[in-house]
Structure formats: structure tokens, C-alpha cells
C-alpha positions as CSV (number, residue, x, y, z in Angstrom):
1,M,107.6,-68.7,25.0
2,M,110.6,-66.4,25.0
3,L,111.0,-66.9,21.2
4,L,107.9,-64.7,20.8
5,N,110.2,-61.7,21.6
6,A,112.9,-62.7,19.0
7,G,113.6,-59.8,16.7
8,R,111.9,-57.2,18.9
9,H,114.0,-54.2,20.0
10,I,112.3,-51.9,22.5
11,T,113.9,-48.9,24.1
12,H,112.4,-47.4,27.2
13,L,113.4,-43.7,27.6
14,D,112.9,-42.0,31.0
15,L,113.6,-38.3,31.8
16,D,115.6,-38.5,35.0
17,T,113.9,-36.8,38.0
18,F,111.9,-34.9,35.4
19,Y,110.3,-32.2,37.5
20,V,113.5,-31.5,39.5
21,S,115.5,-31.4,36.2
22,V,113.3,-28.8,34.7
23,E,113.7,-26.6,37.8
24,L,117.5,-27.1,37.6
25,L,117.5,-25.7,34.1
26,R,115.6,-22.7,35.4
27,N,117.8,-22.2,38.5
28,S,121.3,-23.7,38.4
29,K,121.8,-22.7,42.1
30,L,119.7,-25.8,43.0
31,K,122.3,-28.2,41.6
32,G,123.7,-30.6,44.1
33,K,121.1,-29.7,46.8
34,P,118.3,-31.8,48.2
35,V,115.3,-30.4,46.3
36,L,111.6,-31.1,46.9
37,I,109.0,-30.2,44.3
38,G,105.4,-29.8,45.4
39,G,103.1,-27.8,47.6
40,M,104.8,-25.2,49.7
41,S,102.8,-25.8,52.9
42,D,103.3,-28.6,55.4
43,R,99.9,-29.9,54.3
44,G,101.2,-30.3,50.7
45,V,102.5,-33.4,49.0
46,V,106.0,-34.1,47.5
47,A,105.5,-34.5,43.8
48,S,109.2,-35.2,43.1
49,C,112.5,-34.9,44.7
50,S,116.2,-34.9,43.7
51,Y,118.5,-37.8,44.2
52,E,120.2,-35.9,47.0
53,A,116.9,-35.7,48.8
54,R,116.2,-39.4,48.2
55,K,119.2,-40.3,50.3
56,F,117.2,-39.1,53.3
57,G,114.4,-41.5,52.6
58,I,112.2,-39.0,50.9
59,H,110.0,-40.1,48.0
60,S,107.2,-38.8,45.8
61,G,103.7,-38.9,47.4
62,M,105.1,-38.3,50.9
63,P,103.6,-35.5,53.0
64,M,105.7,-32.4,52.8
65,R,105.8,-32.2,56.6
66,A,107.3,-35.6,56.8
67,A,109.9,-34.8,54.1
68,R,111.0,-31.7,55.9
69,R,111.4,-33.6,59.1
70,L,113.7,-36.1,57.3
71,C,115.7,-33.3,55.6
72,S,115.3,-29.9,57.3
73,H,117.7,-28.2,54.9
74,A,116.0,-29.3,51.7
75,V,115.0,-26.6,49.2
76,V,111.3,-26.6,48.6
77,V,110.3,-25.4,45.1
78,K,106.7,-24.6,44.1
79,S,105.7,-26.7,41.2
80,D,105.1,-25.1,37.8
81,F,103.1,-27.6,35.8
82,E,103.0,-25.3,32.8
83,A,106.7,-25.5,32.5
84,Y,106.7,-29.3,32.9
85,S,104.1,-29.7,30.2
86,K,106.1,-27.4,27.9
87,Y,109.3,-29.6,28.3
88,S,107.3,-32.8,28.0
89,K,105.9,-31.6,24.7
90,L,109.3,-30.5,23.5
91,V,110.8,-34.0,24.1
92,T,107.8,-35.6,22.5
93,E,108.4,-33.6,19.3
94,V,112.1,-34.6,19.3
95,I,111.2,-38.3,19.5
96,K,108.4,-37.9,17.0
97,E,110.8,-36.4,14.4
98,N,113.3,-39.2,14.8
99,V,111.4,-42.5,15.3
100,P,108.6,-44.2,13.3
101,L,106.8,-45.7,16.2
102,F,106.7,-44.7,19.9
103,E,104.4,-44.8,22.9
104,K,104.1,-42.0,25.4
105,A,103.7,-43.9,28.6
106,S,103.5,-40.8,30.8
107,I,104.6,-37.2,30.9
108,D,108.2,-38.2,31.3
109,E,108.7,-41.7,29.8
110,F,108.4,-43.3,26.3
111,Y,108.7,-46.6,24.6
112,V,110.3,-46.7,21.2
113,D,109.9,-49.7,18.9
114,L,113.2,-50.2,17.0
115,S,112.5,-53.7,15.7
116,G,114.3,-54.2,12.4
117,M,116.6,-51.2,13.0
118,D,119.5,-53.6,13.8
119,K,119.7,-54.6,10.1
120,F,120.4,-51.0,9.0
121,F,121.8,-48.8,11.7
122,G,122.1,-50.7,15.0
123,C,119.5,-50.3,17.8
124,K,122.0,-49.3,20.5
125,K,123.7,-46.8,18.2
126,F,120.3,-45.3,17.3
127,S,119.3,-45.2,21.0
128,D,122.5,-43.5,21.9
129,E,122.0,-40.9,19.2
130,L,118.3,-40.3,20.3
131,K,119.5,-39.8,23.9
132,R,122.0,-37.2,22.8
133,K,119.4,-35.4,20.7
134,V,116.9,-35.2,23.5
135,N,119.5,-33.9,25.8
136,K,120.7,-31.3,23.3
137,E,117.3,-30.0,22.4
138,S,115.8,-30.0,25.9
139,G,118.8,-29.8,28.2
140,L,117.3,-32.6,30.2
141,P,119.1,-35.8,31.3
142,I,117.6,-39.0,30.1
143,S,118.3,-42.7,30.6
144,Y,117.3,-45.6,28.5
145,G,117.1,-49.4,28.6
146,L,117.2,-51.5,25.4
147,A,115.7,-55.0,25.4
148,S,113.4,-57.4,23.6
149,N,110.3,-56.3,25.4
150,K,108.7,-53.4,27.3
151,L,109.1,-55.0,30.8
152,I,112.8,-55.6,30.6
153,S,113.5,-52.3,29.0
154,K,111.7,-50.4,31.8
155,V,113.4,-52.4,34.5
156,A,116.8,-51.8,32.8
157,T,116.2,-48.1,32.7
158,N,115.3,-48.0,36.4
159,E,118.6,-49.9,37.2
160,I,120.8,-47.5,35.2
161,K,119.5,-44.1,36.2
162,P,120.5,-41.4,36.3
163,N,121.8,-40.4,32.9
164,G,122.7,-44.0,31.9
165,Q,122.1,-46.5,29.2
166,L,121.9,-50.3,29.4
167,E,121.2,-53.0,26.8
168,I,119.9,-56.5,27.8
169,P,120.8,-58.9,25.0
170,F,118.0,-61.2,23.7
171,G,118.0,-64.4,25.7
172,N,119.5,-62.8,28.8
173,E,116.2,-61.4,30.2
174,K,115.7,-64.0,33.0
175,N,119.4,-63.8,34.1
176,F,119.1,-60.0,34.3
177,L,116.0,-60.1,36.5
178,A,117.1,-63.0,38.7
179,P,119.1,-61.1,41.4
180,L,116.8,-58.1,41.6
181,S,114.3,-57.5,44.4
182,I,110.7,-58.5,43.6
183,M,109.8,-54.9,44.3
184,K,111.6,-54.0,41.0
185,I,109.0,-55.8,39.0
186,P,106.2,-53.5,37.7
187,G,102.9,-54.6,39.1
188,I,104.1,-55.6,42.5
189,G,102.9,-53.0,44.9
190,K,103.2,-52.8,48.7
191,E,100.3,-55.2,49.4
192,T,101.5,-57.9,47.0
193,G,105.1,-57.4,47.9
194,Y,104.4,-57.8,51.6
195,K,102.5,-61.0,51.0
196,L,105.4,-62.4,49.0
197,L,108.1,-61.3,51.4
198,K,106.2,-63.0,54.3
199,M,106.6,-66.2,52.3
200,G,110.3,-65.6,52.0
201,V,110.2,-64.6,48.4
202,E,112.7,-61.7,48.1
203,T,114.3,-62.0,44.7
204,V,112.9,-62.4,41.2
205,S,114.8,-65.6,40.9
206,T,112.8,-67.2,43.7
207,L,109.6,-65.7,42.4
208,S,110.2,-67.2,38.9
209,E,110.6,-70.7,40.4
210,I,107.2,-70.8,42.0
211,P,104.8,-73.0,39.9
212,V,102.3,-70.9,38.0
213,H,99.3,-72.8,39.6
214,M,100.6,-71.8,43.0
215,M,100.9,-68.2,41.9
216,Q,97.3,-68.3,40.6
217,N,96.0,-69.7,43.9
218,L,97.9,-67.0,45.8
219,L,97.1,-64.0,43.7
220,G,94.5,-65.0,41.1
221,K,94.9,-63.8,37.5
222,N,97.6,-61.3,38.7
223,G,99.6,-64.3,39.9
224,I,99.8,-65.7,36.4
225,E,101.0,-62.4,35.0
226,L,103.6,-61.9,37.7
227,H,104.9,-65.4,37.0
228,R,105.4,-64.4,33.3
229,R,107.1,-61.2,34.3
230,A,109.4,-62.9,36.7
231,N,110.5,-65.1,33.8
232,G,111.1,-62.0,31.6
233,I,108.1,-62.6,29.4
234,D,106.1,-59.6,28.0
235,E,104.5,-59.5,24.6
236,S,102.6,-56.2,25.1
237,P,103.0,-54.0,22.0
238,V,104.2,-50.4,21.7
239,I,101.0,-48.5,21.3
240,P,101.5,-45.7,18.8
241,F,101.1,-42.2,20.2
242,R,98.4,-40.2,18.4
243,E,97.5,-36.8,19.5
244,Q,94.2,-37.0,17.6
245,K,92.6,-39.2,20.3
246,S,90.0,-37.2,22.2
247,I,87.2,-37.3,24.8
248,S,84.2,-35.1,24.1
249,T,80.6,-34.4,24.8
250,E,77.9,-32.2,23.2
251,Q,74.4,-31.0,24.3
252,T,71.7,-29.8,22.0
253,F,69.1,-27.9,24.0
254,D,65.4,-28.7,23.8
255,S,64.8,-25.1,22.9
256,D,67.3,-22.4,21.9
257,T,68.3,-20.3,24.8
258,I,70.1,-17.2,25.9
259,D,70.0,-18.0,29.6
260,L,73.7,-17.7,30.5
261,N,73.1,-19.1,34.0
262,F,71.6,-22.3,32.5
263,I,74.3,-22.5,29.8
264,H,77.1,-22.2,32.4
265,K,75.5,-25.0,34.5
266,Q,75.4,-27.2,31.5
267,L,79.1,-26.4,30.7
268,I,80.2,-27.2,34.2
269,R,78.2,-30.5,34.2
270,M,79.6,-31.6,30.8
271,T,83.2,-30.7,31.7
272,E,82.9,-32.5,35.0
273,S,81.6,-35.6,33.3
274,I,84.3,-36.0,30.7
275,A,87.0,-35.0,33.3
276,Y,85.8,-38.0,35.3
277,Q,86.1,-40.2,32.1
278,L,89.7,-38.8,31.7
279,R,90.6,-39.8,35.3
280,S,88.9,-43.2,35.0
281,Q,91.2,-43.9,32.0
282,N,94.3,-42.6,33.9
283,R,94.8,-39.9,31.3
284,L,95.6,-36.2,31.2
285,T,94.6,-33.7,28.5
286,G,96.9,-31.0,27.1
287,C,94.3,-29.2,25.0
288,I,90.7,-28.2,25.6
289,S,88.2,-26.8,23.1
290,V,84.6,-25.5,23.5
291,K,82.1,-25.4,20.7
292,L,78.8,-23.5,20.4
293,R,76.1,-23.4,17.7
294,Y,73.8,-20.4,17.4
295,S,70.1,-20.7,16.5
296,D,70.9,-19.9,12.9
297,F,73.3,-23.0,12.8
298,Q,76.5,-20.9,12.7
299,T,79.0,-23.0,14.6
300,V,82.1,-21.5,16.2
301,Q,84.9,-23.3,18.2
302,M,87.9,-22.2,20.2
303,Q,90.7,-24.3,21.7
304,C,93.8,-23.7,23.8
305,S,96.8,-25.7,25.0
306,I,97.0,-26.1,28.8
307,P,99.3,-27.7,31.2
308,Y,98.5,-31.4,31.3
309,A,95.5,-31.8,33.6
310,A,92.5,-33.9,34.6
311,A,91.2,-32.1,37.7
312,D,87.6,-30.6,37.6
313,H,88.6,-27.3,39.0
314,V,91.3,-26.7,36.4
315,L,89.3,-27.8,33.4
316,I,86.0,-26.2,34.3
317,K,87.7,-22.8,34.8
318,K,89.3,-23.1,31.4
319,A,86.1,-24.2,29.7
320,K,84.3,-21.2,31.1
321,E,87.1,-18.8,29.9
322,L,86.8,-20.2,26.4
323,F,83.0,-19.9,26.3
324,T,83.2,-16.3,27.4
325,K,85.6,-15.5,24.6
326,L,83.5,-17.5,22.1
327,Y,80.1,-16.0,22.9
328,E,80.2,-12.7,21.0
329,R,76.9,-12.5,19.0
330,R,74.5,-12.5,22.0
331,Q,72.1,-14.6,20.0
332,L,70.2,-17.7,21.0
333,I,72.3,-20.9,21.4
334,R,71.1,-24.3,20.4
335,L,74.2,-26.4,21.2
336,I,77.4,-26.4,23.3
337,G,80.3,-28.9,23.3
338,V,83.5,-29.6,25.2
339,R,86.4,-31.6,23.9
340,F,89.7,-32.8,25.3
341,T,92.6,-33.7,23.0
342,D,96.4,-34.2,23.2
343,L,95.8,-37.0,25.7
344,I,98.6,-38.8,27.5
345,P,98.7,-41.5,30.2
346,G,99.0,-40.0,33.7
347,N,97.4,-39.8,37.1
348,Y,95.3,-36.8,37.9
349,Q,97.1,-36.3,41.2
350,I,99.9,-34.5,39.4
351,D,97.5,-31.7,38.7
352,L,97.3,-31.1,42.4
353,F,100.9,-30.4,43.2
354,N,100.0,-27.2,45.0
355,D,96.9,-28.6,46.8
356,T,96.8,-30.4,50.1
357,Q,96.6,-34.1,51.0
358,E,93.0,-33.4,51.8
359,S,92.3,-32.1,48.3
360,I,93.9,-35.2,46.8
361,G,92.0,-37.4,49.2
362,L,88.7,-35.6,48.3
363,Y,89.2,-36.3,44.5
364,Q,90.0,-39.9,45.2
365,A,86.9,-40.3,47.4
366,I,84.6,-38.6,44.9
367,D,85.9,-40.8,42.0
368,S,85.5,-43.9,44.2
369,I,81.8,-43.0,44.9
370,K,81.2,-42.3,41.2
371,K,82.7,-45.5,40.1
372,Q,80.6,-47.5,42.6
373,Y,77.3,-45.7,42.4
374,G,77.4,-43.7,39.2
375,E,78.9,-40.4,38.3
376,K,75.6,-38.4,38.8
377,L,75.5,-39.2,42.5
378,V,78.2,-36.6,43.3
379,M,78.2,-33.4,41.2
380,H,79.4,-29.8,41.5
381,A,76.7,-27.7,43.0
382,A,77.3,-25.0,40.4
383,G,76.5,-27.5,37.7
384,H,73.3,-28.9,39.2
385,I,70.2,-28.1,37.2
């Protein structure tokens, strides 16, 4: 089965401690210090932290109060998601200009398909040059792993950070993974990891030797996939990054209206609905547009770039601002629409850097209810008609 990866060359690029690195560019006095990025209050959440802070056991997602207890002298920096979006887009442009096929896996990581490049330029040489270009254009440190598939390239990157590069030759995938902890395999979370560790399965080598039928009995379909990963097998393609992908909705009214209270409620309801779709797909939007059509069928539209987001309160506010700028004629309206573009993979929690754990928990609970019982069961009161 490993022969399926023959000839493939995949580079995984990861911007090292992305949020902290951006802050270091803006304030060099933070260099060498334990830095926490996130909400300023004790009720906030750590969005990211420097390697110096990680030595104290701090990690992203940890309550700020707990992080401060572990490292009382850490410097806490209020997050600026507008700046992070700006740098992410800058790096994306550098990669887009230099490679024919890449996937933006999140705001700070990319997969680049270099298959066939070895015949002309050399995949490692090309990856080294791309690394230098990203660093030169953005000022950000970046690490990469080069391998025959996405799984191995990602694990290799994680092993070589910060500011490193590592190539895993074809055929050496299983040997590379063998001594690593099972927790290094993407897809093994706390629950699955705990179950395997209780069985005495600590290394990938041990995991790879468990018969596939036993893995299936233990973990279902996920067990089959983990068996493949433990043996270094991954045939998932690099999915081309296209900014044209969008999520949108439109509403044509039963009768043309000038009732702004009614229109605002519709706008809130529509934005809330597609924001939930965005979060359900684990994506963020970097651009929002609002469209309206007057009773004489004249159609106008306005869009603006925004810091990557998926939270209702961020997107609804921006949609209302755009509508206010658009609605100039004070005539009857027959249609309004909302559209999100510039979509990237990402978790909506990163929109909530400055919010509390309660806010994050509230979003998670609301989305869980919508998923189970339908999105109309829980709605913003301001959008209820």
C-alpha cells in the first residue's frame, strides 16, 4: 500500500507560534520572555503562548488564571486578530505566487504539492527557498516537513519546530514514526490516547503492530484509520486553495418594504444562519458582502475584508454596518443577501480571544443544540420575527 505514495512530494509549512511571532514583530522587547496571547482577564483563555511559556506547562486553550499561576512573570498580550489575519493573508500571497498547488489548512499552516518537482529543481531545494521567501516577506519564522504524504509531512514539521526543516525519504515513513509517542499522531485525542495508554500502547511502533481487526473492534472505523496512520499510510490529496468558495443566502420579500426594523431582523437572522453553517464546516471567513435590490430592480452590493471570523456577534455587526452604508435611496426593498468569501479552515473559538471561557462555552452549547434539534430552535432575539 505504501507504493501508492511513490512519486508524491508534500511539504507541510507551519508558521511557528504564529500569534506570538506576530506580536514579536510589533514589539521586540517581548523576545526571550514567556508570552501569553489571549484575553486580559483571569476569566479569559490562552490563545497561544511562546516556547518560553510552554516550559512552565502552559498550552493554548488553558484558562488564563491557570496559566498565570504556572508562570506569574509571563507577559500577557491582548490579541489583535486583525493583525493576525493580515499576516496570514500576506504569507498566503507569497505561497500563491511561488507554487502551483497548495492547501491552506488553517490560518497558519499550509500543504504544498511538489510532486514532479524533483525532476527539475529538487523538492528540498525548492522548500528551502520557499521557507526563505516567506521569512523575508513576512518576517515570520517558519518550519517545514517534506515527505511522501500529508500525515508524515505534518508530523515531521511538529518534530523539527521551531524554525527547522526535515525531509523524510520515501520508504522511511514507518521508521520515522516508530519511536514517537502515539499522541504525536493526528487524530489521537485525549480520550483515545488514554484508552490506548491503559492498554500499554505508548509508541507508534507498538500501535502499528496491533492487527487491524483488533483496532476496529476497539475504536470502530477510527481504529482502521489510526492503524493506517501508524503505518505511515495517507493518500489524502492536497486540496487546492480557492478564495472563490463562498457561503451565502438571499431573501426576496413577499412584498417590497421600507420597514427598517423588519429588514434588520431579516439581516440578523440570515447572517446568524450562515455563520452557523460556517462553524459547522470548521471554517472562517475573511470577507463579508451584503446585497440589496430595490423595488425597481436596481441591485447594489458592498463588501469588506475582515479579520478571519465565524462568531455571530462579529459577523452580524459587520453586516449591519455594510447595510447602513448601502441603503442610500430610501426606496422600497425587495431583496437582501449576505455572503461570506475568502474562506479558510479554522475553529470559531479563535474569534473569541478576548472573550471569556463562558462565552466560548455558550457558543459551543448553542451550536450543539442547533446540531441536535435544528438551527431554528435557538436564535438571537433581535432576529426573531
